[in-house]
N, C-alpha and C positions, 0 to 999 in steps of 0.2 A: 380422330378418336380410335382409341383401342378397346375393343369390347371383347370380354371372354364369355363365352356362351356356355349355358347348361343345356342338357337335352331337353328339347321342346317338342310339343305337337307339331307335325310338319303343316305347312301352309302351301298354298300354291306358289309362294315366292321363295319360301325358305327351304331348299331342298338339302339336307345334309349340310348344315352349317359348318364352317371350319372352326377349329378350336379357338383361334384367335383372329379377330377382324380389327384391321387398322383403318382408322378414318381421321382425317384432319378436319376439325370444326372450325367455324368462324369465330374469330376473336379479336378483341382489341386489348392491348396490353400497354401499360404505363409503368415505368420504374422511376422512382424519385428518391430524394434524400430521406434519411432517417429523421424522425422527430425526437428530440432529446428526451430521454426518460420513458419514451413508448417502447423501446426495445434496446439491445445493446447498440452503444453509441457507433454510428457511422455505417451501419448495415443498410444498404439500399432496400427500399420497398418497391413493390410492384402491385399493379391493379390490372385485372384481366377480365374480359368477358369470355369466359372459357367456353361458352356454348350459347349460340343466339336463339335456339329453340326451333330451327327450321329444318327442312329436309336436308339430308347428307348422303353422299354416295359412299358405300362401303364395299370393299373387294369381298366378293362371295355372295353378295346380296343382289339379286336381279333388279330390284326396284328401290328407290330412295328409303332412307330410314330417319324416322323422328324419334328423339329420345324424350319421352314424357317426363318432364322435370317433376310433375306432381307425384310420380312414382319412384323417384330417385331417393334412395337411402344414402345419407352422409353420415359415416361411422363417427367422425369427429371433425371439429373445426381445423385441426392441424393434420393436413395431408401433404405427402411428399410432392415437391416440385422438381421435374427431372428435365432432361434434354432428350428429346425424341423417344420417350418411354424407356430409356436405358437406365436400369438401376444403378449402374456404375458411373453415370453422369449425372449426379445430383446437383441441384441448383439452390434449393431452399425449401421453405415450407409455407403453408397458408396459415393465417391466424384468424381468417373469417371467410366463410362460404355461405352465400345466400342465393335464392331465386328472386330476381327482381324483374317485374314486367315480362315474364316469360323467358328470361335469359338466366344463365348461370354465371354469377359474378363471384370472383375470388380475389382476396388481397392477402398479402404476406411479406416475407423478408427473403432476400437473397442471402441465405444463412450457410451455405456450403462454400468451403474453400477448394473449389475444383477449377480445372481449366474450362469446363463448360460454364460454370457460374461466371467466370471473368469474361468469357466470350460473349455471354448474354448482355451483361452490364456494359461492356465497352462497345459492343456492336449497336446497342440500343441508343447509346449516347452519340454514336456517329450517324445515327438516323435510320438503321436497319429496321424494317417493319416486321418485327417478330410477331407471331400469331400463336395460338394455343391448341392443344389437343388433349381430350379428356380420356383417361383409362377407366373403364367400368365393366363390371360383370353383369351379363344379361340374365335375369330370372324368368322374365315372362314378356312375350310380344304377341302381337296380332297382325294379321295381314288385312288391308283394307283394299277390296277389289276395285276394279275400274268401274266408273260411273257412281261410285259411293263416295260419301263426304265424311270427314271425322274432324273433331275439334280437339286440337292439342296445343298445349302452351298458350291458350288464349287466342289461337288462330285457326281458321277453318281450311283444310286441305282436301283436294280431290285425290282418289286413288288412280292408279295402283300405287300403294307404298306399304311400308312396314312401320308399325309403332311399337316402340320398346316401352311396355307399360311399367315394368319393375326392373331396376338396375341398382347396383351399389357402386358408389363412387370409390375408385381405388387412388388414383394419383392424377396430377394434371401435368403436361409437359409443354415446353417451349418447342416450337417447330418453326421452320423458316418458310414453309408454304402451306397455306390453308385452303380450305374448299371455297372461300370467298376471297378473291384477289383484291378486293376494295378495302381490306382491313388494314389498319395502321398502328404504329406504336411510337411513343416519344419518351424522351428522358428529360427530367426536370434538373435544375441546378441542385447539387448536393448541398447540405448545410453543414457549416463547421461546428462540431460539437460545442466548443467552448465559447465562441462569440456569436454563433448564429449567422454570420456573414456568409453569403453565398459565394461558393468557389465552384469552378467547373471541372474539378477533378474528383475522381472516386475516392471516398474516404475509406481508410482501413483496409486497402487492397494489397499494401506492401507486407512482407514477412514480418513477424513480431521481432522486436530487439532481443539480442542475445541476453541470457540470464547472467546475474552477477557472478564474478569469479569465485567469490568466497561466500558460501551459504550462511556462514555465521554472522557475517556483517550485514547491516540493513541495506537494502537497495538505495543508491543514490536517487535524490530526486530527478524526475525526468527533465531533460534539458528542453527548453522551448524548441518547437519544431521550426526549422529554417526553411523559408519558402524554397531556397535553391534546392536543398536536399529533398524536400517534398515533391518539387517539379521533376528532379532527376528520377526519383522512384516511380512517380506516375508515368514518366515518359518510358521507363524501362517495361512497366506493366503493358503499356499501350503497344510497344515494340513486340512484347511477347504474344500479346492478343492478335495483332496483325499477322505475326508469322504463323499463329495456330490457324487463323481464318484462311490464310493462303494455302496451308497444308491441307486442310478440309476441302478447300475448293479444288485443289489438284486431284485428291482422291476421288472426289465425285465425278471430275471430268475424265479421269482415266477409267473409272468403272462404268460411266455412262449408263447407269441403270441395268447393266447386264448381270451384276452379280451383288445384290443388295446385302446378302449376310457378309460377304467379303468386304464390302464398303464399310458396313457398321463396325466389323472387327478391326479394320484398318484405322478408322477414326477413333475407336475406343482405345486401342492399344498403342496409338502414337506412331504408327508406321510412316517411313519416308516415302518420298514420291517414287523412288527408285525401287523400294521393296514391293510397293503396290503394283507397279507396272509388271515386275516379275511374277508375282502371284496371279495377276489377271492372265498374262500370257500362259501361264502353266495350267490354268483351268479351262481355257478357251482353245488351246491349240488342238489340232485333230489327233485323235487316239489312234495309234497304230494297231493294225489287226492283231488281235490277241484272243485268247480263250478267257472268257469272263465267267466268274462264279455267280450263279443265281442268287440274288437277294431273297432268302426264304424267310425273312422276318415277317410274322404275320401280327397285325394289330387290328383294332376295331374298324378302322377306315377300309382296310383291304378286304375284310370279311364282308362289310356292308356293300362295297362296291361289287364283290363277286355275287352277292345276292341280287343286286340291281341289274347286273349284266345277265344273269341267268334268267331273271324273270322279263327281260326284254324292255327295261325302261327306256323312254326316249331321251335323247340328249344327256347322256350320263356325264359328259365332260363339263356340264354346267354345274355338277354337283361335286366332283371329285377332282383332285389334281392329276395331271397326265401320269406322273409316276405311280400313283395309286392304282389307276385303272391299268396300267401296263402290268404292274405286279400282280394284280387280280387275274388278268387274262392269261398271264404266263403260268401262274401257280395252279389255276383251277381251269385248264383247258376243257372246253365242253361244258363248262358250268359246274357249279357247286351244288351238292346234294344236301338235304336236310341233315342226314347223319353226319355228313362230313363237316357241316357248319357246327353242329354241337360238339363234335370231337375236337375240332381246332379250338373252340373256346374253352374247353375243358383241359386240354393240354396246356394252354396258356395260363390256366389257372391252378396247375399243379397235379392234374390227373395223369397217372403213370400207366394206365393200361393202353393197349395198342389197337383195341377194336371196339365195337359197339355192343359186345355180348352182355356186359353189365350195364344196360341202358339207364337204370336208375342212378347208378354212380355217375355216369357221364352227365345226366341232367343236373345231378347235385353239384358237380364241380363247374359245369357250364355256367350255372346261375350263381356261382360264387359261394357256395355252402359247403364245399369240401374241407377236409382237414387242413389242407394247405392253402385254402382259399383266402387266407389273410394276406396273401401276396397276389391277389387277383389283378390281372392286367386287362382283361376283356370283360365287358359287360354284356352278356348275350341278351339280356332283356332289353338293354338299350338299342342294341343292333335290330332285334326283332321289331321293336316299336318303331324305329326310324323306317325301317322297310314297310311295315304295315301301314304307316301314315300315308305313304304315297297312294297306296290302294284304297285306304279308308276314304280319302277325299274323292277318289274316282267314283266310288259308290255313292257318296253323299250327294255329289253334283250330277248324278246320273238320273234323279227323279225330278219331277216337276218343281219349279221354283217360282211360280207366279205370285206365290204370297209374299216373296221379297220385294216385288215392284209395286205393291200396293199398301204396304204397312210401314209405319214408323218403327225405328229401332232405338231402343234405350239400353244403356249399359247400367247394371246394377251391381252392388259389391257384396250383397249377402242375399238370403232367402226370405227376408221380411217383405211385407207388403210395402210398396212405395207409392206415394201420392205426388201427382203433378197437378199444377194450378193453371189454368188459363185465364188471364186477366181479361175483363170485360168491364163495361160501365162508362161513365162519363169521363172519357179520356181525351176529349177533343180539346184543342188549345182555345183559351179564352182571349178576348180582346184586352190588351194591356192598356190600362189607364194612363194619362199623362205623367202620373208620378212614377211610372216604371215598376210598380208592384205586380207581381205575378200571384194569380189566384191559386189556391189549393185544389187539385182534382180529387175526385173519389174513385176508387177502383173496387169493383167487386171481383169475385173469383168463382170458377167452377172447378170441381175437383174430379180427377180421374185416377184410378188405381191400377196397379199391376203387381205381379209376384212371379218370381222365378222358382222352378221345381226342377228336380233331377230326374232324367229318363236315362235308362242304361240297359246293357244286356251283355252277358258272358257267353263267349263261344270258345271251343277248344280244339287243339291240334292233338288228337288221341295218339295211342300207341301204334295203331295201324298206319297212320300217316307217317309216323317216325320210322317204323320198320320198312314201310314201302319206299322210304327215302324221297317223299313227295315234297319238294321245295314249294311247289305251287299252292300248298296248303296255307302257307304264310302270306298269300296273295289272295286267295279265294275267300278266307275268313274275314280279313279286314274289309274287303269289298262288301260282304255281307253286312258287316257291323256298319259301315258308312251308309249303305242303301237303307238299313234299317232305321238309322237316325234321320235320314231324309224323309222317309215315309211317316215316321212318328210326328216330325214337326209339321208336316202337311195335315195329318190326322187331327192333331190338336187345333191347328189354326183354323181349318175349314169347319170343324165341328162348332167352333165359337162363332165364326163368321156368320154361318148359315142359321144358327140359332138366334135370328134377329127379328123376331116378330114383335118384340117390344122395343126395338130400337128404330127400325123403319116403320112408322106409322103415320096414319093420316092426321093425327094429333100433333106430330112433330113436322108436318108438312114435308115429309121426305119419302112419301109412299104414294105411288100413282097406280090406279087399277083402271081398267077399261081396254076395250078392243083398240082404241087409238094409242096405247102405250106400247104397242109391238115395236120392235127394232126397225124403224123406217126413218126417213127424213122428218116426218111429222112427229113421229114418237120421240126422236132424239131432241127435236125442238121443244116439245113439251117438257121433257126432263131437264133440258138447260134452263128453260124459264123458271121451273120450280127450283132448281138449285140456286140461281141467281136472286130469286125472290126471298130467300131465307134471311132472317134477321137475328141479331143478338139479343140479349137480355133487355135492352132498352128499346127495342123495336126498330133498330137501325140496320142497314144492310151489313153483312158480315165482311164483304169486300174481298171474298175468295172466289177465284175462278175454277171450274171444273176442268179437269185435265186427262182423266183416264175413263174409258169404257170398259168395264169388266163384263165379259160375256160368257156363257157355256159354249161347249163345242159346237152345238147345233146352230149358233149365231155367229160363229167364226168367220164365215164367208161374207155375210152382209156387213159385219163389222168392219172387215177390212175394206169392202167397197165403200162404206160411208167415210172411212178415213182417207182413202187413197184416190178414189174416182173424182173427177172434175164434175162429171154429170152422170145421173142415173136415167135410164131411159125405160119407160113403160109404154108399150105400143098396143096394149091390149084392145082388140076391136078397133084399132086405129082411131081411139077416142082421146089419147094422150100424146102430147109432144115432148121432145127432149127437155128435161128439167135440170138446170144447174144444181149442183151439190153445195149448199151453203156451209155444209159441216166439213168440207174436205180439209184434212190437215189438222182438225181442231183437237180431237181426243184420241190419245194413243190407245190402242186395243190391247188388253190383256185377256187371255183365253185360259180357263181352267176346267179341267175334266172332273173337278170335284163338285162344281156347282150343280150339276144334273145327276150326280151319282145317287142311286135310290138308298144306299146305306145311311146317307146323312139326312137327318131331319131338316125340313126346310129346303130341300133341293127342288130345282125346277130347271126344265129345258127351255123355258120361255122367258123367264125373269132375267134382267140384267141391271146393271148399276152404273151410275155416272158418279165419279169420285174426284175429290180434290187431290192434288199432289200431296202425298203424305208428309213431306216436309213443310207444307203450309197449314194443313188441317187434317190430321189423320182420323179415319173412322176406326181404325184397329192398330194396336201396337204390339210389338214382340220385344220382350226384355230378355237380354243375355247376360249371364253371370261374368263379370269382368270383361264384357265385350267380346267374348269368345263365340263367334257365330257357327264355328264348326265343331264337330264332336271331337273328344279326346279318346285315345286308344292307349291301353297299357298292357304289357305282356309280363308274364310270370310263370315259374314252374307251378304245375298243377298241384292240387291238395294230395295229402298222402294216399287217400284211397284211389286216386286217378293218375295213371301214368301217362304223362303228356305236358303240353304247354297250354296254358289258358291266356285268352286275349278278352280283355273286357273294354267295351266302349260306353261312354256316357256323355250325356249333353245337358246342360243347365239352361233352361229357358222358360218363359212364361207368355201367354197371350191374353189380351183383354181388348174389348170394344172401348172406344174412347168418345169421340165428339160426333153426335147424330147430325150436325150440320155439315160434316165433311162428305156427305154423299146423299144421292137420292136413288130409291129403288123403283124400277118400273116392273110391274107384274107381267107385263107382255100379253095379257088376256083379260077378258072381262071377269 
């Protein structure tokens, strides 16, 4: 697959993605004869599974990538079919593209008269197992962290991985090696356009007949095709295809993966084996000592790499090409300053000044708003956003995230109230009568709602930071924005969770009071019994087991003991003997400092909760717009009345309590 990416909010996995990412997707391709009247006579047809919907490895991405077919835009049913994503090596076009059972399926015609098209047809008929690769532009993606799950293309996957939520299909290519080595391809017998009799040769692959010598005279009727002549033409085509295949194999053997660009050029331009060897020797031979001119070409990647190196980001080689890092370190020895960054961007966009005295003009050109900025080559806003995103996530993940371990997560597509239904009722199987007739069941439902809202903040890098040449400002500000987002989601979540006096009640049989509800073996046993005795609307057991013990900080130690210890000893006055711990390893302990914080109504240092796994029966749910669990940061030039750079962070989410049967609250005191 070849993915062209647009600027995206950073994720823990996608650090400065390359402009073009190549990936070979699993595919099954069939090429068969044309059906008379369905397309120009004799053109071979193909069928392919262009993408199976599963995880794929892409260069430049640390973790596997899944293309969400539900979010793929297909501009038209007629898309180009190429060889190895090479625009000069066309093969044909599609006439139908569809998503079928979580797979991208395409059919079409081998309609191009190129060496690549002939090689694909002849090699397929010889039994070569062609596979497919999809070219698409990425518009939106999300990162699924480890221990999280995601449903994509009708299947559930575990993180860590990336999910491309929105993409636009460009083209599909034939490739000789896919991500799945078990894929295959076959060629059916071609059909004779006139008689329908199957023949084993490719139709209409020979060059067209010469035109009539005299334009004024009508063309003579076509002579019947002689089997001998047709066979000779096909043999010649086969010989040419075999020679071309051997030439390409020789080129690939000589290059041996050392020079992929040279290899592609040699195949595309028809180089001989001898010329390829000479070119490979030329680029691989040791260079004699010489004075080399420094490459002073500055682009967005070099400036971004310089910022990351100056900020001391870990493992920069995982985000940038070695030559980019080398150029950034040589050009900006000792690091790059904020003024220097803005000046480099302004110069690339047409600024003619040589210093930072006219700071407003520098900012105008750096952000592509100068007189000559129509020829802008560097987007300083994109560079700052990419750099800031690294530190935004550091701030976001630096605060407590206990909420993420006890809640269910929902993806929403807008800010409207969404309703979910949990089916209950008489859904048990009934005895089937001897006649085999199944009875109709009746299902009731319970409704739960949620709604996403937008939370955000604007912070700025003002004129003092710029004059002081403080590059640290573009790391400190996004850290604050990320931390602010993490604190806000905690504030909203725990405010709603602790306002639960009408949720955990004696009437719902999920609220326990008394001295025997303290967090001990007996108290935990009482809560477990209360949880498992809960029933559905028909009075039958809910069938869900408790899995999580949520405790405040004061109960963290005893919670860990109950979870880890094989026995708990109480030797007070020598009246008690060692007691085995029946709850060892049963309930995972989650600790939150918000449970006992006096600012939040409903707080308690003694109350604790026994909860179900949120994937089974959640007591609380968090909805994220388009599945974006981390905040977004954007950078722009400040307003006219402010000299500087503004950064804004925003996060779209909503929190709501769900099913009261998913948990039991113990007051921990009388």
